[in-house]
BATISE-202239 format. One record per residue (C-alpha): residue number from 1; x, y, z. Coordinates in nm, 4 decimals. Layout:
# residues N
<NUM,<X,Y,Z>> ...
This chain:
# residues 620
<1,<10.9201,7.6348,14.1730>> <2,<10.6336,7.6060,14.4140>> <3,<10.5081,7.3169,14.6243>> <4,<10.1572,7.2832,14.4834>> <5,<9.9709,7.2295,14.8114>> <6,<10.1352,7.5219,14.9918>> <7,<10.1606,7.7700,14.7061>> <8,<9.8381,7.7099,14.5163>> <9,<9.7279,8.0740,14.5749>> <10,<10.0494,8.1961,14.4128>> <11,<10.0138,7.9569,14.1214>> <12,<9.6613,8.0864,14.0650>> <13,<9.7846,8.4446,14.1008>> <14,<10.0379,8.3848,13.8245>> <15,<9.7700,8.2301,13.6019>> <16,<9.5429,8.5270,13.6734>> <17,<9.8219,8.7738,13.5846>> <18,<9.8890,8.5972,13.2539>> <19,<9.5174,8.5964,13.1798>> <20,<9.4972,8.9673,13.2578>> <21,<9.7877,9.0243,13.0188>> <22,<9.5931,8.8435,12.7465>> <23,<9.2820,9.0525,12.8201>> <24,<9.4918,9.3711,12.7954>> <25,<9.6155,9.2663,12.4532>> <26,<9.2533,9.2277,12.3414>> <27,<9.1663,9.5729,12.4809>> <28,<9.4656,9.7257,12.3005>> <29,<9.3530,9.5756,11.9688>> <30,<9.0040,9.7120,12.0352>> <31,<9.1461,10.0601,12.0825>> <32,<9.3454,10.0283,11.7605>> <33,<9.0280,9.9274,11.5774>> <34,<8.8528,10.2368,11.7136>> <35,<9.1282,10.4569,11.5687>> <36,<9.1629,10.2759,11.2363>> <37,<8.7862,10.2645,11.1753>> <38,<8.7538,10.6397,11.2458>> <39,<8.5174,10.5687,11.5379>> <40,<8.6921,10.7683,11.8107>> <41,<8.4188,11.0338,11.8099>> <42,<8.1384,10.7781,11.8386>> <43,<8.0481,10.9028,12.1883>> <44,<8.0985,11.2675,12.1054>> <45,<8.2953,11.4936,12.3375>> <46,<8.1691,11.3076,12.6450>> <47,<8.3616,11.1033,12.9000>> <48,<8.2951,10.8797,13.0893>> <49,<7.9391,10.9000,12.9541>> <50,<7.8647,10.8304,12.5862>> <51,<7.6835,11.1173,12.4147>> <52,<7.5678,11.2268,12.7617>> <53,<7.4108,10.8876,12.8394>> <54,<7.5253,10.6030,13.0590>> <55,<7.4159,10.3558,12.7911>> <56,<7.3757,10.5112,12.4452>> <57,<7.0486,10.4472,12.2651>> <58,<7.1718,10.5320,11.9158>> <59,<7.2469,10.2509,11.6751>> <60,<7.5227,10.4407,11.4934>> <61,<7.8076,10.1990,11.4168>> <62,<8.0826,10.4366,11.5349>> <63,<7.9011,10.4791,11.8669>> <64,<7.8703,10.1033,11.9165>> <65,<8.2409,10.0542,11.8404>> <66,<8.3540,10.3321,12.0737>> <67,<8.1149,10.2285,12.3527>> <68,<8.2243,9.8653,12.3232>> <69,<8.5870,9.9702,12.3705>> <70,<8.4930,10.1784,12.6747>> <71,<8.3127,9.8822,12.8287>> <72,<8.6184,9.6608,12.7823>> <73,<8.8455,9.9209,12.9434>> <74,<8.5922,9.9799,13.2222>> <75,<8.6019,9.6106,13.3121>> <76,<8.9822,9.6294,13.3218>> <77,<9.0053,9.8575,13.6262>> <78,<8.8336,9.6251,13.8773>> <79,<9.0347,9.3334,13.7379>> <80,<9.3552,9.5257,13.8059>> <81,<9.2411,9.6243,14.1552>> <82,<9.1787,9.2554,14.2220>> <83,<9.5348,9.1836,14.1054>> <84,<9.6752,9.4325,14.3582>> <85,<9.4697,9.2936,14.6480>> <86,<9.5650,8.9377,14.5548>> <87,<9.9362,9.0268,14.5349>> <88,<9.9274,9.1740,14.8866>> <89,<9.7520,8.8679,15.0235>> <90,<9.9683,8.6073,14.8469>> <91,<10.3165,8.7587,14.8843>> <92,<10.5148,8.8993,15.1779>> <93,<10.6249,9.2575,15.2202>> <94,<10.9033,9.3531,14.9800>> <95,<10.8172,9.0854,14.7221>> <96,<10.8561,9.2215,14.3653>> <97,<10.5107,9.0919,14.2657>> <98,<10.3601,9.3542,14.4976>> <99,<10.5516,9.6354,14.3308>> <100,<10.4640,9.4996,13.9899>> <101,<10.0926,9.4943,14.0743>> <102,<10.1074,9.8577,14.1928>> <103,<10.2799,9.9506,13.8653>> <104,<10.0023,9.7765,13.6686>> <105,<9.7419,9.9848,13.8525>> <106,<9.9347,10.3072,13.7952>> <107,<9.9780,10.2535,13.4217>> <108,<9.6145,10.1419,13.3866>> <109,<9.4998,10.4714,13.5389>> <110,<9.7431,10.6625,13.3164>> <111,<9.6005,10.4858,13.0105>> <112,<9.2463,10.5779,13.1170>> <113,<9.3415,10.9437,13.1628>> <114,<9.5110,10.9616,12.8219>> <115,<9.2042,10.8011,12.6621>> <116,<8.9796,11.0523,12.8372>> <117,<9.2005,11.3385,12.7188>> <118,<9.1817,11.2179,12.3598>> <119,<8.8019,11.2301,12.3746>> <120,<8.7577,11.5508,12.5749>> <121,<8.9983,11.7453,12.3531>> <122,<8.8630,11.5836,12.0335>> <123,<9.1977,11.4301,11.9365>> <124,<9.0173,11.1471,11.7593>> <125,<8.8650,11.0439,11.4264>> <126,<8.9525,11.3052,11.1606>> <127,<9.1553,11.5359,11.3849>> <128,<9.4875,11.6285,11.2214>> <129,<9.6379,11.8516,11.4910>> <130,<9.9979,11.8467,11.6076>> <131,<9.8719,11.7682,11.9607>> <132,<9.7339,11.4354,11.8434>> <133,<10.0662,11.3517,11.6801>> <134,<10.2306,11.3882,12.0225>> <135,<9.9605,11.2247,12.2358>> <136,<9.9275,10.9073,12.0282>> <137,<10.2938,10.8003,12.0716>> <138,<10.2661,10.8837,12.4441>> <139,<9.9595,10.6590,12.4575>> <140,<10.1560,10.3742,12.3008>> <141,<10.4557,10.4166,12.5358>> <142,<10.2189,10.4015,12.8343>> <143,<10.0650,10.0871,12.6873>> <144,<10.4091,9.9282,12.6536>> <145,<10.4908,10.0108,13.0170>> <146,<10.1595,9.8564,13.1225>> <147,<10.2412,9.5378,12.9320>> <148,<10.5885,9.5366,13.0877>> <149,<10.4436,9.5710,13.4377>> <150,<10.1940,9.2905,13.3774>> <151,<10.4583,9.0606,13.2286>> <152,<10.6986,9.1166,13.5172>> <153,<10.4219,9.0749,13.7738>> <154,<10.3312,8.7371,13.6240>> <155,<10.7030,8.6492,13.6036>> <156,<10.7723,8.7376,13.9664>> <157,<10.4475,8.5807,14.0779>> <158,<10.5613,8.2519,13.9278>> <159,<10.8903,8.2492,14.1175>> <160,<11.1032,8.4647,13.8898>> <161,<11.3910,8.6347,14.0676>> <162,<11.4539,9.0086,14.0964>> <163,<11.6451,9.1885,13.8236>> <164,<12.0077,9.2765,13.8894>> <165,<12.2099,9.5012,13.6590>> <166,<12.5286,9.5019,13.8639>> <167,<12.7765,9.2307,13.7675>> <168,<12.6007,9.1447,13.4411>> <169,<12.8792,9.2772,13.2207>> <170,<12.8008,9.4637,12.8968>> <171,<12.4887,9.2536,12.8328>> <172,<12.2966,9.4229,13.1147>> <173,<12.3060,9.7735,12.9746>> <174,<12.2863,9.6396,12.6180>> <175,<11.9477,9.4858,12.7050>> <176,<11.8325,9.8140,12.8588>> <177,<11.9300,9.9946,12.5373>> <178,<11.7400,9.7265,12.3443>> <179,<11.4244,9.8013,12.5436>> <180,<11.4635,10.1761,12.4860>> <181,<11.5247,10.1181,12.1137>> <182,<11.2065,9.9138,12.0959>> <183,<11.0145,10.1979,12.2607>> <184,<11.1496,10.4311,11.9907>> <185,<11.0401,10.1807,11.7281>> <186,<10.6938,10.1728,11.8879>> <187,<10.6721,10.5529,11.8749>> <188,<10.7576,10.5527,11.5045>> <189,<10.4966,10.2791,11.4548>> <190,<10.2310,10.4877,11.6280>> <191,<10.3129,10.7819,11.4016>> <192,<10.2956,10.5527,11.0997>> <193,<9.9576,10.4130,11.2067>> <194,<9.8224,10.7651,11.2602>> <195,<9.9533,10.8669,10.9192>> <196,<9.7731,10.5682,10.7639>> <197,<9.4490,10.6677,10.9388>> <198,<9.4658,11.0329,10.8361>> <199,<9.5550,10.9425,10.4782>> <200,<9.2323,10.7429,10.4547>> <201,<9.0065,10.9751,10.6539>> <202,<9.1157,11.3174,10.5286>> <203,<9.0750,11.3941,10.1578>> <204,<9.2116,11.7460,10.2145>> <205,<9.5495,11.6936,10.3761>> <206,<9.6814,11.9545,10.6177>> <207,<10.0502,12.0315,10.6750>> <208,<10.0360,11.8075,10.9848>> <209,<9.9081,11.5176,10.7753>> <210,<10.1813,11.5719,10.5203>> <211,<10.4382,11.5709,10.8013>> <212,<10.3054,11.2431,10.9430>> <213,<10.2956,11.0797,10.6020>> <214,<10.6521,11.1942,10.5416>> <215,<10.7664,11.0466,10.8719>> <216,<10.6200,10.7066,10.7746>> <217,<10.9291,10.6329,10.5639>> <218,<11.1458,10.6250,10.8760>> <219,<10.9495,10.3493,11.0490>> <220,<11.0870,10.0619,10.8335>> <221,<11.4348,10.2165,10.8618>> <222,<11.4093,10.2247,11.2420>> <223,<11.2588,9.8735,11.2403>> <224,<11.5498,9.7237,11.0479>> <225,<11.8101,9.9170,11.2472>> <226,<11.6518,9.8088,11.5761>> <227,<11.6224,9.4533,11.4486>> <228,<11.9914,9.4384,11.3655>> <229,<12.0855,9.5625,11.7116>> <230,<11.8466,9.3217,11.8801>> <231,<11.9784,9.0337,11.6676>> <232,<12.3217,9.0978,11.8162>> <233,<12.1790,9.1222,12.1686>> <234,<11.9719,8.8053,12.1296>> <235,<12.2791,8.6223,12.0038>> <236,<12.4889,8.7456,12.2969>> <237,<12.2125,8.6480,12.5384>> <238,<12.1999,8.2959,12.3969>> <239,<12.5786,8.2689,12.4156>> <240,<12.6225,8.4036,12.7693>> <241,<12.3030,8.2931,12.9483>> <242,<12.2783,7.9130,12.9193>> <243,<11.9645,7.8649,13.1357>> <244,<11.6901,7.6948,12.9360>> <245,<11.4285,7.9562,13.0314>> <246,<11.6454,8.2388,12.8993>> <247,<11.7268,8.0422,12.5854>> <248,<11.3572,7.9815,12.5248>> <249,<11.2630,8.3487,12.5603>> <250,<11.5534,8.4494,12.3366>> <251,<11.4331,8.2147,12.0620>> <252,<11.0750,8.3387,12.1057>> <253,<11.1905,8.7008,12.0797>> <254,<11.3786,8.6337,11.7559>> <255,<11.0853,8.4425,11.6067>> <256,<10.8227,8.7024,11.6957>> <257,<11.0365,8.9879,11.5646>> <258,<11.0854,8.8076,11.2331>> <259,<10.7079,8.7551,11.2129>> <260,<10.6481,9.1202,11.2956>> <261,<10.8890,9.2345,11.0234>> <262,<10.7136,9.0103,10.7706>> <263,<10.3756,9.1474,10.8788>> <264,<10.5093,9.5019,10.8449>> <265,<10.6155,9.4333,10.4858>> <266,<10.2744,9.2849,10.4051>> <267,<10.1074,9.5819,10.5745>> <268,<10.3115,9.8190,10.3582>> <269,<10.2426,9.6229,10.0397>> <270,<9.8658,9.6125,10.1044>> <271,<9.8597,9.9828,10.2012>> <272,<9.7655,9.9162,10.5633>> <273,<9.4153,9.7642,10.5682>> <274,<9.2590,9.7631,10.9155>> <275,<9.2923,9.3874,10.9714>> <276,<9.6597,9.3972,10.8815>> <277,<9.7220,9.6929,11.1119>> <278,<9.5760,9.4865,11.3971>> <279,<9.7948,9.1841,11.3141>> <280,<10.1034,9.4052,11.3019>> <281,<10.0148,9.5693,11.6351>> <282,<9.9512,9.2343,11.8046>> <283,<10.2889,9.1024,11.6912>> <284,<10.4549,9.4251,11.8107>> <285,<10.2985,9.3808,12.1551>> <286,<10.3981,9.0137,12.1703>> <287,<10.7515,9.1039,12.0692>> <288,<10.7696,9.3630,12.3476>> <289,<10.6441,9.1103,12.6036>> <290,<10.8928,8.8444,12.4910>> <291,<11.1800,9.0971,12.4965>> <292,<11.0849,9.2061,12.8490>> <293,<11.0735,8.8453,12.9697>> <294,<11.4017,8.7586,12.7976>> <295,<11.5582,9.0559,12.9749>> <296,<11.4028,8.9566,13.3092>> <297,<11.5327,8.6021,13.2754>> <298,<11.8797,8.7035,13.1548>> <299,<11.9310,8.9627,13.4306>> <300,<11.7720,8.7688,13.7168>> <301,<11.9686,8.7324,14.0392>> <302,<12.1714,8.4128,14.0370>> <303,<12.1298,8.3526,13.6631>> <304,<12.4255,8.1404,13.5417>> <305,<12.6616,8.3364,13.3200>> <306,<12.9029,8.2146,13.0527>> <307,<13.1732,8.4753,12.9983>> <308,<13.3661,8.5271,12.6750>> <309,<13.6937,8.4076,12.8218>> <310,<13.9551,8.1866,12.6623>> <311,<13.9138,7.8366,12.8073>> <312,<14.2118,7.6477,12.9329>> <313,<14.2920,7.3830,12.6781>> <314,<14.5640,7.1333,12.6140>> <315,<14.4323,7.0020,12.2846>> <316,<14.6300,7.2353,12.0619>> <317,<14.4095,7.5427,12.0905>> <318,<14.6060,7.8630,12.0261>> <319,<14.7314,8.0572,12.3256>> <320,<14.5548,8.3861,12.3993>> <321,<14.6949,8.6728,12.1932>> <322,<14.7220,8.9633,12.4384>> <323,<14.8995,9.2103,12.2090>> <324,<14.7324,9.5334,12.0986>> <325,<14.5179,9.4633,11.7887>> <326,<14.6278,9.6119,11.4571>> <327,<14.4319,9.6919,11.1428>> <328,<14.4986,9.3470,10.9969>> <329,<14.3140,9.1884,11.2904>> <330,<14.0069,9.4006,11.2255>> <331,<14.0290,9.3275,10.8540>> <332,<14.0351,8.9551,10.9369>> <333,<13.7076,9.0016,11.1282>> <334,<13.5345,9.0868,10.8014>> <335,<13.6496,8.7662,10.6227>> <336,<13.7726,8.9482,10.3078>> <337,<13.8247,8.6308,10.1020>> <338,<13.4653,8.5259,10.1610>> <339,<13.3282,8.8711,10.0810>> <340,<13.5221,8.9133,9.7571>> <341,<13.2766,8.6995,9.5592>> <342,<12.9833,8.8894,9.7111>> <343,<13.1346,9.2172,9.5926>> <344,<13.1797,9.0735,9.2414>> <345,<12.8114,8.9759,9.2189>> <346,<12.7113,9.3188,9.3505>> <347,<12.9160,9.5181,9.1006>> <348,<12.8212,9.2869,8.8134>> <349,<12.4531,9.3273,8.9052>> <350,<12.4995,9.7050,8.8820>> <351,<12.6375,9.6697,8.5293>> <352,<12.3556,9.4297,8.4384>> <353,<12.0937,9.6731,8.5698>> <354,<12.2553,9.9637,8.3841>> <355,<12.2506,9.7744,8.0538>> <356,<11.9637,9.6542,7.8422>> <357,<11.6854,9.9051,7.7855>> <358,<11.7967,10.1192,8.0816>> <359,<12.1297,10.2257,7.9250>> <360,<12.2369,10.4056,8.2410>> <361,<12.5872,10.5467,8.2705>> <362,<12.7402,10.4566,8.6058>> <363,<13.0249,10.6555,8.7536>> <364,<13.3270,10.4946,8.9094>> <365,<13.2338,10.6730,9.2319>> <366,<12.8990,10.4922,9.2524>> <367,<13.0642,10.1554,9.1875>> <368,<13.3167,10.2288,9.4596>> <369,<13.0570,10.3482,9.7119>> <370,<12.8177,10.0560,9.6592>> <371,<13.0988,9.7994,9.6615>> <372,<13.2408,9.9476,9.9823>> <373,<12.8964,9.9740,10.1430>> <374,<12.8193,9.6109,10.0649>> <375,<13.1606,9.5064,10.1965>> <376,<13.0961,9.6932,10.5219>> <377,<12.7542,9.5317,10.5714>> <378,<12.8851,9.1822,10.4970>> <379,<13.1930,9.2482,10.7105>> <380,<12.9718,9.3501,11.0031>> <381,<12.7740,9.0284,10.9671>> <382,<13.0951,8.8236,10.9628>> <383,<13.2352,9.0010,11.2697>> <384,<12.9149,8.9331,11.4648>> <385,<12.9205,8.5742,11.3414>> <386,<13.2747,8.5308,11.4761>> <387,<13.1656,8.6496,11.8203>> <388,<12.8573,8.4278,11.8290>> <389,<13.0402,8.1204,11.6980>> <390,<13.3647,8.1538,11.8889>> <391,<13.3153,7.8108,12.0480>> <392,<13.2710,7.6503,11.7050>> <393,<13.5712,7.8324,11.5609>> <394,<13.7840,7.7135,11.8531>> <395,<13.6949,7.3504,11.7762>> <396,<13.7672,7.3742,11.4021>> <397,<14.1227,7.3688,11.2734>> <398,<14.0739,7.6126,10.9850>> <399,<13.9153,7.8793,11.2088>> <400,<14.1090,7.8342,11.5346>> <401,<14.3351,8.1327,11.4627>> <402,<14.0590,8.3876,11.4063>> <403,<14.1088,8.7071,11.6116>> <404,<13.8049,8.6395,11.8288>> <405,<13.9388,8.2932,11.9166>> <406,<14.2921,8.4061,11.9972>> <407,<14.1529,8.7130,12.1784>> <408,<14.3546,8.9474,11.9589>> <409,<14.0225,9.1353,11.9492>> <410,<13.7946,9.1013,12.2555>> <411,<13.4255,9.0290,12.1878>> <412,<13.3181,9.3749,12.3057>> <413,<13.5573,9.5435,12.0606>> <414,<13.4459,9.3116,11.7785>> <415,<13.0795,9.3977,11.8401>> <416,<13.1585,9.7693,11.8537>> <417,<13.3484,9.7415,11.5258>> <418,<13.0550,9.5579,11.3672>> <419,<12.8071,9.8239,11.4802>> <420,<13.0248,10.0978,11.3297>> <421,<13.0397,9.9040,11.0019>> <422,<12.6610,9.8604,11.0028>> <423,<12.5974,10.2307,11.0596>> <424,<12.8597,10.3321,10.8063>> <425,<12.7244,10.0926,10.5443>> <426,<12.3683,10.2140,10.5853>> <427,<12.4679,10.5814,10.5662>> <428,<12.6972,10.5277,10.2664>> <429,<12.4481,10.3254,10.0612>> <430,<12.1560,10.5559,10.1395>> <431,<12.3594,10.8684,10.0716>> <432,<12.5180,10.7554,9.7439>> <433,<12.2468,10.5241,9.6053>> <434,<11.9015,10.5114,9.7677>> <435,<11.7144,10.3878,10.0735>> <436,<11.6134,10.0554,9.9151>> <437,<11.9785,9.9701,9.8535>> <438,<12.0697,10.0431,10.2163>> <439,<11.7746,9.8420,10.3487>> <440,<11.8548,9.5406,10.1293>> <441,<12.2151,9.5332,10.2528>> <442,<12.0972,9.5443,10.6142>> <443,<11.8308,9.2813,10.5428>> <444,<12.0989,9.0441,10.4133>> <445,<12.3010,9.1109,10.7283>> <446,<12.0006,9.0415,10.9517>> <447,<11.9129,8.7232,10.7605>> <448,<12.2667,8.5919,10.8004>> <449,<12.2788,8.6618,11.1744>> <450,<11.9253,8.5687,11.2765>> <451,<11.8174,8.2967,11.0347>> <452,<12.1464,8.1238,10.9530>> <453,<12.3702,8.1821,11.2563>> <454,<12.1201,8.1846,11.5424>> <455,<11.8291,7.9722,11.4232>> <456,<11.9580,7.7150,11.1746>> <457,<12.3309,7.6425,11.1765>> <458,<12.3439,7.4432,11.5004>> <459,<12.0063,7.2735,11.4500>> <460,<11.9605,7.1317,11.0999>> <461,<12.1578,7.0089,10.8003>> <462,<11.9320,7.2272,10.5831>> <463,<12.0955,7.5353,10.7372>> <464,<12.2767,7.6333,10.4197>> <465,<11.9736,7.5692,10.1968>> <466,<11.7679,7.8339,10.3761>> <467,<12.0368,8.0443,10.5402>> <468,<12.2333,8.0633,10.2180>> <469,<11.9792,8.3168,10.0957>> <470,<12.1841,8.5763,10.2859>> <471,<12.4523,8.5453,10.0182>> <472,<12.1924,8.6076,9.7472>> <473,<12.1137,8.9617,9.8677>> <474,<12.4210,9.1340,9.7116>> <475,<12.2864,9.1152,9.3522>> <476,<11.9654,9.2795,9.4753>> <477,<12.1743,9.5496,9.6418>> <478,<12.3621,9.6175,9.3178>> <479,<12.0472,9.6209,9.1057>> <480,<11.8570,9.8519,9.3430>> <481,<12.1505,10.0935,9.3548>> <482,<12.1023,10.1572,8.9822>> <483,<11.7256,10.1308,8.9299>> <484,<11.5733,10.1987,9.2710>> <485,<11.3499,9.8924,9.2342>> <486,<11.3725,9.5148,9.1813>> <487,<11.2746,9.3774,8.8416>> <488,<11.2320,9.0152,8.7269>> <489,<11.5938,8.9891,8.6132>> <490,<11.7108,9.1028,8.9587>> <491,<11.5170,8.8170,9.1175>> <492,<11.6724,8.5776,8.8653>> <493,<12.0138,8.6855,8.9889>> <494,<11.8981,8.6267,9.3451>> <495,<11.7724,8.2805,9.2499>> <496,<12.0955,8.1868,9.0732>> <497,<12.3037,8.2588,9.3849>> <498,<12.0458,8.0958,9.6124>> <499,<12.0439,7.7647,9.4217>> <500,<12.4187,7.7729,9.3519>> <501,<12.5051,7.8054,9.7229>> <502,<12.4375,7.4407,9.8256>> <503,<12.6521,7.3152,9.5365>> <504,<12.9380,7.5392,9.6427>> <505,<12.9104,7.4992,10.0181>> <506,<12.8436,7.1258,10.0387>> <507,<13.1520,7.0600,9.8261>> <508,<13.3470,7.2508,10.0918>> <509,<13.1627,7.0667,10.3701>> <510,<13.2870,6.7333,10.2337>> <511,<13.6427,6.8643,10.2593>> <512,<13.6122,6.9799,10.6212>> <513,<13.3591,6.7244,10.7442>> <514,<13.5819,6.6243,11.0369>> <515,<13.6035,6.9847,11.1561>> <516,<13.2247,7.0200,11.1533>> <517,<13.1833,6.6873,11.3326>> <518,<13.4332,6.7940,11.6015>> <519,<13.2440,7.1208,11.6538>> <520,<12.9055,6.9465,11.6586>> <521,<12.7662,7.1358,11.3582>> <522,<12.5046,6.9227,11.1746>> <523,<12.6258,6.9817,10.8196>> <524,<12.4889,6.7406,10.5612>> <525,<12.8047,6.5239,10.5210>> <526,<12.8249,6.4876,10.9005>> <527,<12.4586,6.3926,10.9446>> <528,<12.3922,6.1792,10.6346>> <529,<12.7340,6.1075,10.4851>> <530,<12.9117,6.1886,10.1595>> <531,<12.6847,5.9817,9.9347>> <532,<12.3695,6.1695,10.0409>> <533,<12.5600,6.4968,10.0037>> <534,<12.6706,6.4366,9.6450>> <535,<12.3131,6.3372,9.5535>> <536,<12.1924,6.6710,9.6909>> <537,<12.4731,6.8508,9.5068>> <538,<12.3645,6.6867,9.1819>> <539,<12.0051,6.7956,9.2370>> <540,<12.1020,7.1557,9.3082>> <541,<12.3346,7.1548,9.0089>> <542,<12.0345,7.0772,8.7867>> <543,<11.8359,7.3571,8.9541>> <544,<12.1255,7.5998,8.9113>> <545,<12.1522,7.5179,8.5413>> <546,<11.7777,7.5609,8.4981>> <547,<11.7605,7.9030,8.6620>> <548,<12.0772,8.0235,8.4886>> <549,<11.9022,7.9886,8.1507>> <550,<11.5846,8.1601,8.2721>> <551,<11.7150,8.5105,8.1802>> <552,<11.7161,8.3925,7.8173>> <553,<11.3372,8.3670,7.8375>> <554,<11.2810,8.7127,7.9846>> <555,<11.1900,9.0189,7.7815>> <556,<11.2172,9.3842,7.8698>> <557,<10.9375,9.6401,7.8401>> <558,<11.0431,9.7341,7.4874>> <559,<11.0100,9.3698,7.3796>> <560,<11.3824,9.3021,7.3438>> <561,<11.5336,8.9950,7.5049>> <562,<11.6895,9.0539,7.8452>> <563,<12.0105,8.8767,7.7391>> <564,<12.1483,8.7612,7.4068>> <565,<12.3903,8.5337,7.2250>> <566,<12.7032,8.6140,7.4233>> <567,<12.5383,8.5117,7.7480>> <568,<12.3873,8.2037,7.5835>> <569,<12.7251,8.0776,7.4633>> <570,<12.9012,8.1537,7.7922>> <571,<12.6381,8.0027,8.0189>> <572,<12.6242,7.6872,7.8025>> <573,<12.9986,7.6397,7.8474>> <574,<12.9927,7.7207,8.2202>> <575,<12.6983,7.4896,8.2844>> <576,<12.8602,7.2088,8.0885>> <577,<13.1694,7.2190,8.3101>> <578,<12.9580,7.2517,8.6270>> <579,<12.7535,6.9455,8.5358>> <580,<13.0703,6.7519,8.4498>> <581,<13.2397,6.8345,8.7808>> <582,<12.9245,6.7462,8.9763>> <583,<12.8864,6.4186,8.7876>> <584,<13.2503,6.3271,8.8538>> <585,<13.1976,6.3913,9.2249>> <586,<12.8783,6.1846,9.2141>> <587,<13.0716,5.8949,9.0609>> <588,<13.3473,5.9079,9.3209>> <589,<13.2914,6.1379,9.6209>> <590,<13.6505,6.1968,9.7294>> <591,<13.8349,6.5070,9.8497>> <592,<14.0121,6.5718,9.5219>> <593,<13.6890,6.5948,9.3232>> <594,<13.5101,6.7868,9.5981>> <595,<13.7934,7.0412,9.5983>> <596,<13.7766,7.0664,9.2195>> <597,<13.4025,7.1379,9.2277>> <598,<13.4394,7.3832,9.5152>> <599,<13.7034,7.5904,9.3361>> <600,<13.5229,7.5792,9.0020>> <601,<13.1922,7.6849,9.1582>> <602,<13.3482,8.0196,9.2545>> <603,<13.4798,8.0724,8.9019>> <604,<13.1403,7.9676,8.7649>> <605,<12.9435,8.2275,8.9559>> <606,<13.1842,8.5127,8.8894>> <607,<13.2054,8.4413,8.5137>> <608,<12.8297,8.3918,8.4809>> <609,<12.7576,8.7341,8.6307>> <610,<13.0339,8.8980,8.4292>> <611,<12.9060,8.7355,8.1084>> <612,<12.5590,8.8736,8.1670>> <613,<12.7038,9.2193,8.2388>> <614,<12.9069,9.2129,7.9163>> <615,<12.6088,9.0846,7.7170>> <616,<12.3923,9.3779,7.8299>> <617,<12.6477,9.6521,7.7618>> <618,<12.5710,9.8799,7.4640>> <619,<12.8643,9.7660,7.2487>> <620,<12.7524,9.4006,7.2311>> 
């Protein structure tokens, strides 16, 4: 960093560049408001004047909005020119901050020209031409490049080192692909926003409008697909770039993207009101900036790198397995024993959804396709998890022989395998069931990687309480595959798995507490001991029992009960044994009773779902 007395001009330059970035974000939101409020023709077909006047005298609201945006962009140009002059005075020839400042000026001028073209060719307000559908995404891409240039200029101005792709391994080009994927996501978002505007402004829809509205469905698909890829890249960045600055930007990128996804869902649910469009756009811009800065930090010259190599060890770690991997190694990547229960809840949820008032006949082919698609999505998540947690697996006895630890499968091959599974799962579930089913499977995958693996597992004992929700997605996948929506009973199934998970997992955690302690994972028995763990297990047992009887209180649209006597009798018996096993563990928290509860909890969940499926079949 700088010596304050000598480098005060550079410190102030960096502060100025960050401030200019903030001002640009405000200008971008102003432009989005002009589009969303149908005010783009407020100054007529005149540029740079407004309705032929330097300062318009009309009080029309659209004119005031459009003129206000033009003023804000007009102020931007001299601010950018000042940035360029300052960069040349504060930094020597060849310094990247100089090049960054020139890039800021170039993209600012490009933005102004595109804005002028939109006005002069009347590609604003109610216009529904194909030309506007092409120019708007180009406008957004230029905006993203402007934000990139400003972010890098501020980064370099503050002492950040030049970017270097050579010698960075696969992460270098993976980050470049991540940036390009985000640009594609931005283009689809611009098309979506334009479709929202035209839907509101044009009562008589043209073929172009219909095309744009049809394309809107692909934006959430691209968003989830891009998010899954970026989750992998963020995880790899955190694993291979230990510098605190890089770690901080990686965490910020993951957080902002999660917030943006949530805002996108709210935007969709509320049918894109103007204020929500602006929130979504702001989060998209902040995500882009954080991704750019994470990339700049990760690929900076001299950045310390941790490679995925097998460390020398004399503590009993397995020797590297250098043989050619076989199919069994790749199968092990998916953790088939873990996934088996997820597949059971998925298929049972399909039968539950097909029963009751729906009375839908399901083919064996659909069962097979949905079960396989769910397995592929969960297997991809597990393969990525093995790569990201290789250091933990190496320290734990029960996981030290996994193929990523022994190097039977190199990390690059494991990631490639996971990506193929992700793509295959999405295509299979969308093609044989519906888009909602495919999106839910990918959402569960993303939740497991981002929320549980990256954000929670190494930081808090509550990791399984929140992160365990990933295992509750399969029933939603099964239900959506049959009905195409998510009813109250589907969410009950989700809740049952969500509240059951701590009971199941903490019983296992008591058994392997020493492994978790050796790996430094803050599981509840490690942090607070067995007594606190069995108290929590008892509490979640009560919650599991409570939500398992909730389906008995639900009614379907025809007034019939959602479930009947067979489920009532079965769940009473299953809950009685679950409470007994939990109480026995509470009385004496030893390994024998923890193992008994752990094994029974798997039987409990499988039989509960199967009982509900049988209860809702037509012959009961």
